[in-house]
N, CA, C and O of each residue as an XYZ file, in Angstrom:
332
protein
N      20.161     33.882     64.327
C      21.447     34.001     63.676
C      22.506     33.579     64.679
O      22.502     34.056     65.814
N      23.399     32.707     64.291
C      24.459     32.327     65.215
C      25.752     32.988     64.795
O      26.013     33.188     63.608
N      26.560     33.324     65.792
C      27.830     33.993     65.545
C      28.745     33.659     66.711
O      28.376     33.893     67.862
N      29.940     33.115     66.443
C      30.811     32.697     67.549
C      31.434     33.881     68.271
O      31.820     34.868     67.644
N      31.531     33.777     69.591
C      32.160     34.819     70.413
C      33.113     34.185     71.391
O      32.811     33.161     72.003
N      34.269     34.803     71.531
C      35.226     34.336     72.516
C      35.179     35.192     73.773
O      35.635     34.761     74.833
N      34.629     36.410     73.668
C      34.562     37.322     74.804
C      33.094     37.573     75.115
O      32.335     37.983     74.237
N      32.697     37.337     76.334
C      31.308     37.548     76.732
C      31.285     38.644     77.788
O      32.332     38.887     78.389
N      30.209     39.304     78.056
C      28.956     39.136     77.343
C      28.950     39.933     76.041
O      29.534     41.014     75.972
N      28.310     39.417     75.039
C      28.239     40.062     73.741
C      26.951     39.635     73.071
O      26.461     38.528     73.297
N      26.411     40.497     72.260
C      25.149     40.233     71.576
C      25.357     40.550     70.100
O      26.042     41.516     69.764
N      24.779     39.757     69.231
C      24.847     40.008     67.794
C      23.439     40.236     67.274
O      22.515     39.486     67.588
N      23.290     41.286     66.473
C      22.014     41.603     65.847
C      22.300     41.969     64.399
O      23.462     42.018     63.995
N      21.271     42.225     63.619
C      21.442     42.717     62.268
C      20.668     44.017     62.165
O      19.496     44.079     62.536
N      21.336     45.082     61.650
C      20.655     46.370     61.567
C      19.948     46.518     60.227
O      20.000     45.611     59.396
N      19.290     47.646     60.008
C      18.500     47.860     58.798
C      19.366     48.020     57.552
O      18.853     47.906     56.438
N      20.664     48.280     57.707
C      21.568     48.356     56.561
C      22.072     46.975     56.157
O      22.845     46.857     55.206
N      21.650     45.932     56.861
C      22.080     44.585     56.560
C      23.396     44.205     57.204
O      23.922     43.126     56.930
N      23.945     45.067     58.057
C      25.194     44.768     58.754
C      24.900     44.018     60.043
O      23.851     44.214     60.658
N      25.832     43.154     60.450
C      25.702     42.570     61.773
C      26.238     43.572     62.783
O      27.144     44.350     62.484
N      25.676     43.543     63.966
C      26.051     44.476     65.023
C      26.459     43.666     66.245
O      25.658     42.904     66.788
N      27.700     43.830     66.674
C      28.166     43.224     67.924
C      28.066     44.273     69.023
O      28.376     45.443     68.802
N      27.635     43.855     70.198
C      27.540     44.725     71.362
C      28.288     44.059     72.504
O      28.110     42.867     72.754
N      29.121     44.818     73.197
C      29.831     44.295     74.363
C      29.580     45.241     75.531
O      29.561     46.460     75.362
N      29.389     44.676     76.701
C      29.004     45.429     77.891
C      30.076     45.367     78.969
O      30.842     44.407     79.056
N      30.112     46.422     79.792
C      30.919     46.453     81.008
C      29.976     46.769     82.158
O      28.761     46.825     81.968
N      30.521     46.973     83.333
C      29.692     47.302     84.499
C      28.919     48.603     84.297
O      27.835     48.764     84.857
N      29.463     49.544     83.500
C      28.782     50.811     83.226
C      27.594     50.646     82.291
O      26.667     51.456     82.313
N      27.616     49.613     81.480
C      26.573     49.411     80.480
C      27.208     49.105     79.137
O      28.318     48.575     79.076
N      26.511     49.434     78.064
C      27.010     49.208     76.719
C      28.338     49.932     76.535
O      28.408     51.142     76.751
N      29.387     49.224     76.145
C      30.726     49.822     76.022
C      31.197     49.892     74.575
O      31.776     50.897     74.163
N      30.956     48.826     73.790
C      31.436     48.779     72.410
C      30.321     48.353     71.471
O      29.505     47.494     71.805
N      30.294     48.968     70.285
C      29.417     48.576     69.194
C      30.297     48.319     67.984
O      31.174     49.124     67.670
N      30.070     47.207     67.303
C      30.832     46.900     66.104
C      29.905     46.532     64.973
O      28.890     45.865     65.180
N      30.259     46.974     63.753
C      29.437     46.738     62.576
C      30.286     46.077     61.497
O      31.426     46.479     61.264
N      29.722     45.053     60.834
C      30.413     44.375     59.742
C      29.375     43.664     58.870
O      28.209     43.542     59.244
N      29.821     43.201     57.710
C      28.913     42.465     56.827
C      28.670     41.068     57.408
O      29.554     40.510     58.059
N      27.491     40.506     57.182
C      27.207     39.157     57.669
C      28.261     38.159     57.187
O      28.739     38.231     56.055
N      28.604     37.240     58.065
C      29.612     36.237     57.757
C      31.008     36.625     58.208
O      31.924     35.805     58.154
N      31.186     37.870     58.656
C      32.497     38.315     59.136
C      32.821     37.642     60.460
O      31.955     37.486     61.321
N      34.067     37.251     60.611
C      34.529     36.695     61.878
C      34.974     37.822     62.795
O      35.341     38.899     62.325
N      34.943     37.584     64.092
C      35.380     38.597     65.057
C      36.847     38.939     64.880
O      37.273     40.017     65.295
N      37.629     38.063     64.282
C      39.063     38.293     64.069
C      39.367     38.970     62.737
O      40.505     39.381     62.513
N      38.381     39.098     61.846
C      38.594     39.753     60.550
C      38.734     41.261     60.728
O      38.060     41.858     61.567
N      39.603     41.868     59.943
C      39.811     43.321     59.993
C      38.829     44.010     59.044
O      39.224     44.653     58.072
N      37.548     43.858     59.352
C      36.477     44.391     58.510
C      35.406     45.112     59.345
O      34.316     45.401     58.852
N      35.726     45.392     60.588
C      34.756     45.963     61.524
C      34.913     47.475     61.667
O      36.024     48.005     61.642
N      33.784     48.152     61.817
C      33.753     49.538     62.277
C      33.361     49.454     63.748
O      32.333     48.864     64.083
N      34.171     50.039     64.629
C      33.938     49.879     66.068
C      33.800     51.234     66.744
O      34.574     52.155     66.484
N      32.801     51.340     67.616
C      32.574     52.528     68.441
C      32.771     52.162     69.902
O      32.450     51.051     70.325
N      33.306     53.114     70.675
C      33.406     52.942     72.129
C      32.607     54.051     72.787
O      32.723     55.217     72.409
N      31.800     53.690     73.765
C      31.035     54.663     74.535
C      31.780     54.937     75.830
O      32.137     54.006     76.551
N      32.018     56.218     76.133
C      32.699     56.612     77.360
C      31.669     57.150     78.348
O      30.764     57.901     77.986
N      31.833     56.744     79.603
C      30.879     57.082     80.652
C      31.519     57.939     81.741
O      32.705     57.799     82.036
N      30.726     58.824     82.331
C      31.078     59.547     83.548
C      29.843     59.500     84.433
O      28.755     59.903     84.021
N      30.020     59.011     85.638
C      28.905     58.882     86.593
C      27.717     58.133     85.997
O      26.564     58.492     86.237
N      28.005     57.087     85.216
C      26.955     56.260     84.662
C      26.246     56.813     83.444
O      25.272     56.224     82.975
N      26.727     57.957     82.912
C      26.089     58.573     81.743
C      27.075     58.603     80.586
O      28.265     58.853     80.777
N      26.566     58.344     79.373
C      27.410     58.400     78.182
C      27.794     59.851     77.930
O      26.929     60.717     77.800
N      29.105     60.111     77.860
C      29.586     61.467     77.609
C      30.280     61.585     76.258
O      30.497     62.697     75.777
N      30.631     60.458     75.636
C      31.280     60.498     74.325
C      31.111     59.161     73.622
O      31.095     58.102     74.250
N      30.986     59.238     72.314
C      31.000     58.054     71.459
C      32.143     58.264     70.483
O      32.134     59.210     69.695
N      33.127     57.378     70.541
C      34.338     57.529     69.733
C      34.499     56.330     68.798
O      34.086     55.215     69.115
N      35.109     56.587     67.637
C      35.376     55.539     66.652
C      36.829     55.120     66.688
O      37.712     55.926     66.984
N      37.075     53.853     66.385
C      38.434     53.344     66.183
C      38.775     53.514     64.706
O      37.963     53.201     63.836
N      39.985     54.012     64.427
C      40.439     54.090     63.041
C      39.633     54.993     62.143
O      39.423     54.656     60.977
N      39.180     56.108     62.627
C      38.456     57.091     61.814
C      37.183     56.528     61.187
O      36.816     56.903     60.073
N      36.522     55.640     61.896
C      35.221     55.087     61.502
C      35.280     54.231     60.242
O      34.255     54.034     59.590
N      36.442     53.725     59.889
C      36.567     52.855     58.713
C      36.322     51.404     59.115
O      36.452     51.045     60.286
N      35.971     50.589     58.154
C      35.716     49.168     58.381
C      37.020     48.389     58.239
O      37.175     47.571     57.333
N      37.962     48.659     59.157
C      39.302     48.075     59.063
C      39.784     47.481     60.381
O      40.965     47.160     60.515
N      38.898     47.330     61.346
C      39.291     46.857     62.672
C      38.838     45.417     62.897
O      37.936     44.930     62.215
N      39.461     44.745     63.849
C      39.029     43.407     64.268
C      38.265     43.547     65.586
O      38.759     44.162     66.531
N      37.076     42.983     65.644
C      36.254     43.047     66.852
C      37.014     42.515     68.065
O      36.895     43.060     69.161
N      37.784     41.464     67.873
C      38.550     40.882     68.971
C      39.568     41.853     69.573
O      39.988     41.665     70.715
N      39.970     42.882     68.834
C      40.973     43.847     69.309
C      40.365     45.101     69.906
O      41.103     46.030     70.234
N      39.065     45.166     70.059
C      38.385     46.409     70.427
C      38.932     47.071     71.681
O      38.984     48.300     71.735
N      39.337     46.323     72.678
C      39.805     46.933     73.929
C      41.186     47.556     73.796
O      41.544     48.417     74.600
N      41.971     47.145     72.805
C      43.342     47.643     72.626
C      43.438     48.752     71.586
O      44.517     49.316     71.402
N      42.349     49.083     70.902
C      42.394     50.068     69.818
C      42.424     51.496     70.349
O      42.004     51.763     71.475
N      42.933     52.416     69.512
C      42.896     53.851     69.821
C      41.594     54.415     69.274
O      41.221     54.138     68.134
N      40.909     55.200     70.083
C      39.620     55.786     69.703
C      39.716     57.299     69.695
O      40.356     57.907     70.552
N      39.047     57.904     68.683
C      39.017     59.376     68.626
C      37.681     59.855     68.103
O      37.461     61.060     67.982
């Protein structure tokens, strides 16, 4: 499956619900997970995005942007508010 990315490193997969899954990494490890329907662009406001927070290299929290709704743009993940 091909999917264009402007920010690397990133990986795209498809989960068992039929959604595409974007993964973005930082030095700590997996930082962001995004879910959307196949064919969605990274700039479309149709993504559900999670951020993983780390302390001493361990995941201590998984937070959603926008109350876990499919209303975010993957390209904006670093600027979003997470709760």
